[in-house]
C-alpha positions as CSV (number, residue, x, y, z in Angstrom):
1,M,0.0,0.0,-0.1
2,K,2.9,2.3,0.7
3,T,4.3,1.7,-2.7
4,K,1.0,2.5,-4.3
5,A,0.6,5.7,-2.3
6,R,4.1,6.7,-3.5
7,Q,3.1,5.9,-7.0
8,I,-0.1,8.1,-6.8
9,T,1.9,10.9,-5.1
10,T,4.5,10.8,-7.8
11,A,1.8,10.9,-10.6
12,A,0.3,13.9,-8.9
13,L,3.6,15.7,-8.8
14,M,4.1,15.0,-12.5
15,A,0.6,16.3,-13.3
16,V,1.2,19.5,-11.6
17,G,4.6,19.9,-13.2
18,L,2.9,19.2,-16.6
19,G,0.3,21.7,-15.9
20,F,2.8,24.5,-15.4
21,A,4.9,23.3,-18.2
22,G,2.4,25.0,-20.6
23,A,3.6,28.4,-19.2
24,A,7.2,27.6,-20.3
25,S,8.6,30.1,-22.8
26,A,8.5,29.7,-26.6
27,Q,11.1,31.7,-28.7
28,S,10.9,33.1,-32.1
29,T,13.1,35.1,-34.4
30,W,12.1,37.6,-37.0
31,N,14.7,37.9,-39.7
32,L,14.2,41.2,-41.7
33,S,16.5,40.1,-44.5
34,T,14.2,37.5,-45.7
35,D,11.7,38.2,-48.5
36,A,8.8,37.4,-46.2
37,C,9.8,39.9,-43.6
38,D,11.3,42.9,-45.6
39,P,9.3,46.2,-46.4
40,N,7.9,44.6,-49.5
41,G,6.1,42.1,-47.4
42,L,3.7,44.6,-45.9
43,N,2.2,48.0,-46.6
44,P,4.8,50.8,-47.8
45,G,6.5,52.3,-44.7
46,A,6.5,49.0,-42.7
47,A,8.4,45.8,-42.6
48,G,7.5,42.5,-40.8
49,C,6.0,39.1,-40.9
50,T,4.3,36.4,-38.9
51,I,6.5,33.9,-37.1
52,G,5.1,31.3,-34.6
53,G,1.7,32.9,-35.0
54,V,2.8,36.3,-33.9
55,T,3.1,39.2,-36.3
56,A,5.9,41.8,-35.8
57,T,5.4,45.0,-37.7
58,V,8.4,47.3,-37.8
59,T,8.1,51.1,-38.6
60,A,10.6,54.0,-38.8
61,W,10.7,57.2,-36.9
62,G,12.9,60.3,-36.4
63,N,12.7,63.1,-33.9
64,S,12.3,66.0,-36.4
65,G,8.8,67.1,-35.1
66,S,7.9,70.3,-33.1
67,G,9.8,70.2,-29.9
68,G,11.7,67.1,-31.0
69,T,8.8,64.8,-31.1
70,F,8.9,61.8,-33.6
71,V,7.7,61.7,-37.0
72,A,7.1,58.8,-39.4
73,A,10.1,58.0,-41.6
74,K,10.6,55.7,-44.4
75,I,11.9,52.1,-43.8
76,T,14.1,50.8,-46.4
77,D,14.9,47.3,-47.6
78,Q,18.7,46.7,-47.1
79,S,18.8,43.2,-48.5
80,S,20.9,40.9,-46.5
81,S,21.7,43.7,-43.9
82,G,18.1,43.9,-43.0
83,V,16.4,47.3,-42.9
84,G,17.4,50.9,-42.6
85,E,15.5,54.1,-42.8
86,T,15.4,57.5,-44.3
87,S,14.0,60.5,-42.2
88,S,13.4,64.1,-43.0
89,Y,14.4,67.4,-41.2
90,G,13.2,70.9,-41.8
91,G,11.4,69.9,-44.9
92,K,14.5,68.1,-46.4
93,T,14.7,64.4,-46.8
94,E,18.0,62.7,-45.7
95,V,20.3,62.1,-48.4
96,S,20.8,58.6,-49.5
97,N,23.8,58.6,-51.8
98,D,25.9,56.1,-49.4
99,G,25.3,53.2,-47.2
100,K,25.4,55.1,-44.0
101,N,22.6,57.5,-44.9
102,H,20.3,54.4,-45.4
103,A,21.1,53.4,-41.9
104,I,19.2,54.0,-38.6
105,D,21.5,56.8,-37.1
106,N,22.0,59.6,-34.6
107,V,23.9,62.0,-37.2
108,G,21.4,64.7,-38.4
109,G,19.4,67.6,-37.2
110,S,20.4,69.9,-40.0
111,G,20.4,70.2,-43.8
112,S,19.8,66.9,-45.6
113,L,21.0,64.8,-42.9
114,G,17.5,63.7,-41.6
115,A,16.5,63.6,-37.9
116,S,19.0,63.8,-35.0
117,T,17.9,60.5,-33.7
118,E,16.4,57.7,-35.6
119,L,14.6,54.6,-34.3
120,V,12.3,51.8,-35.3
121,M,9.3,50.7,-33.4
122,V,8.6,47.0,-33.2
123,Q,4.9,46.1,-32.7
124,F,3.9,42.5,-31.9
125,S,0.4,41.3,-32.1
126,S,0.7,39.9,-28.6
127,A,2.9,40.9,-25.6
128,L,6.3,39.3,-25.7
129,I,9.6,39.6,-24.0
130,L,12.4,40.9,-26.3
131,N,15.4,38.7,-25.7
132,Q,18.1,40.0,-28.2
133,F,18.5,41.6,-31.6
134,S,21.2,41.8,-34.3
135,I,22.3,44.3,-36.7
136,G,23.4,43.3,-40.1
137,W,25.7,46.4,-40.9
138,Y,27.4,49.2,-39.1
139,Y,29.5,52.1,-40.4
140,S,33.2,51.1,-40.2
141,Y,34.3,54.7,-39.5
142,G,31.6,55.1,-36.9
143,D,30.0,53.1,-34.1
144,A,26.8,51.3,-33.4
145,D,25.6,52.2,-29.9
146,V,21.9,51.1,-29.6
147,S,19.2,51.6,-27.0
148,V,16.1,49.5,-26.2
149,L,12.8,50.9,-24.8
150,R,9.7,49.0,-23.8
151,W,6.2,50.3,-23.8
152,D,4.8,50.0,-20.2
153,G,2.1,52.5,-20.5
154,T,-1.6,52.0,-21.1
155,G,-3.5,52.0,-24.3
156,T,-1.6,52.6,-27.5
157,P,1.7,54.5,-27.6
158,D,1.8,57.8,-29.6
159,L,5.2,58.6,-30.9
160,A,3.9,61.8,-32.5
161,T,3.7,63.3,-29.1
162,T,6.8,61.7,-27.6
163,S,10.3,63.1,-27.5
164,L,13.7,62.1,-26.0
165,T,12.9,64.3,-22.9
166,N,9.4,63.2,-22.1
167,Y,9.4,59.4,-23.2
168,A,9.4,58.1,-19.6
169,S,6.2,60.2,-18.8
170,K,4.6,59.0,-22.0
171,G,4.9,55.3,-20.7
172,W,8.2,54.3,-22.2
173,T,11.0,52.5,-20.1
174,L,14.7,52.5,-21.1
175,V,15.6,48.9,-20.7
176,S,19.1,48.6,-21.9
177,S,21.9,50.2,-24.1
178,S,24.8,48.3,-25.8
179,D,27.7,48.7,-28.1
180,L,27.2,46.4,-31.0
181,V,30.8,46.7,-32.4
182,P,32.0,44.3,-33.4
183,D,29.7,41.5,-32.3
184,K,26.5,42.9,-33.9
185,T,24.3,41.2,-31.5
186,A,22.9,42.4,-28.1
187,K,20.9,40.7,-25.4
188,V,18.1,42.6,-23.8
189,T,17.8,42.6,-20.0
190,G,14.5,42.1,-18.2
191,S,11.6,39.7,-18.2
192,T,8.6,42.0,-18.7
193,A,6.5,41.4,-21.9
194,S,5.1,44.2,-23.9
195,S,3.5,44.6,-27.4
196,W,5.7,47.6,-28.4
197,W,9.4,48.0,-28.3
198,L,11.8,50.8,-29.6
199,I,15.2,50.0,-31.0
200,S,17.0,53.3,-31.3
201,S,20.3,54.9,-32.1
202,Y,21.9,55.9,-28.7
203,F,20.7,59.2,-27.3
204,G,22.1,59.3,-23.8
205,A,25.1,60.8,-22.0
206,P,28.6,59.2,-22.7
207,T,29.0,56.2,-20.3
208,T,30.1,52.5,-20.2
209,A,27.4,50.0,-21.1
210,A,25.9,48.1,-18.1
211,D,26.4,44.8,-20.1
212,G,30.1,45.3,-20.6
213,S,29.8,45.6,-24.4
214,G,31.8,49.0,-24.6
215,A,31.7,52.8,-24.4
216,L,28.5,54.5,-25.3
217,D,28.2,57.8,-26.8
218,K,26.1,59.5,-29.5
219,G,26.6,61.4,-32.7
220,N,28.5,58.7,-34.7
221,D,26.1,55.7,-34.7
222,Y,24.9,53.9,-37.7
223,F,23.3,50.5,-38.1
224,K,20.9,48.4,-40.0
225,L,18.6,46.1,-38.1
226,L,18.7,42.5,-39.2
227,S,16.7,40.4,-36.8
228,F,15.2,40.3,-33.3
229,T,14.2,37.3,-31.0
230,A,11.4,37.4,-28.4
231,T,9.8,35.0,-26.0
232,A,6.0,34.4,-25.3
233,S,4.2,32.3,-22.8
234,T,2.7,29.2,-24.4
235,G,0.3,28.6,-21.5
236,G,-2.2,30.2,-19.2
237,G,-1.8,34.1,-18.7
238,G,-0.5,34.9,-22.0
239,G,1.8,37.5,-23.1
240,G,4.8,36.0,-21.7
241,A,3.4,35.8,-18.2
242,A,4.6,33.2,-15.6
243,P,2.1,31.3,-13.5
244,E,0.4,33.6,-10.9
245,P,1.3,33.0,-7.3
246,G,-2.4,32.3,-6.6
247,S,-2.3,29.4,-9.1
248,L,0.9,28.1,-7.7
249,A,-0.7,28.1,-4.1
250,L,-3.9,26.4,-5.3
251,A,-1.8,23.6,-6.9
252,G,0.2,23.3,-3.7
253,L,-2.8,22.9,-1.5
254,A,-4.3,20.4,-3.9
255,L,-1.2,18.3,-3.8
256,V,-1.0,18.4,-0.1
257,G,-4.7,17.3,0.2
258,L,-4.0,14.4,-2.1
259,V,-1.0,13.1,-0.3
260,G,-2.7,13.5,2.9
261,A,-5.7,11.5,1.8
262,Q,-3.5,8.8,0.6
263,R,-1.7,8.4,3.8
264,R,-4.8,8.2,5.8
265,R,-6.2,5.6,3.5
266,A,-2.8,3.6,3.8
267,R,-3.0,3.7,7.6
268,K,-6.7,2.2,7.5
269,L,-5.5,-0.6,5.1
């Protein structure tokens, strides 16, 4: 009888474990250099595709609006390097006669150089945890310092009213900044899911990256976004959520009750 009780208890433990296994993470990567994901795959001005049942839409922006707010820019297909962008400033479109002016950069704010800070917004069709991203190109005579911001606000973000000085009050959280030269890939810290993320040319003060990737400064960064990887929850809660404490507690109580009942039955027998 003791053996049978142990078998039942073991089975119960396995059932609980399998129940929470549904909340384990499933990781997907969107590669913007493929025909399915490049700007030709969606409406003009956007890139993206559907991977693992989740659609990622990538749009380009530059801070050339009134008071430095962001204005929609043109996202461009950069073949095997992924995507870049072309923005405008003061009514003049950024020149595009060389590779670096097709890039996402922080060199502008005058003449035909476009916005002083360019970025892309990644919108997922469900809340995901951004794990890492890669660039397919950087300017060899420049740098590639990149910042990642996560939307933690309510409703839908409005970049047209957002600037580099008010982004936090508008619901954006600066998650991490990295120097992507020469590795071209950066991991993103944190475990919070969101449907909107910004991947931006660096706009902060000179410092050293917290992830040890190198020195960070602005004014000489050019990169083309190749891919990004994100994680979603495959089980209850959705949006990358882990099992809630209440669910864990209920499962624990149920297991304790089951074990106690089997012990009492074993004593009677």
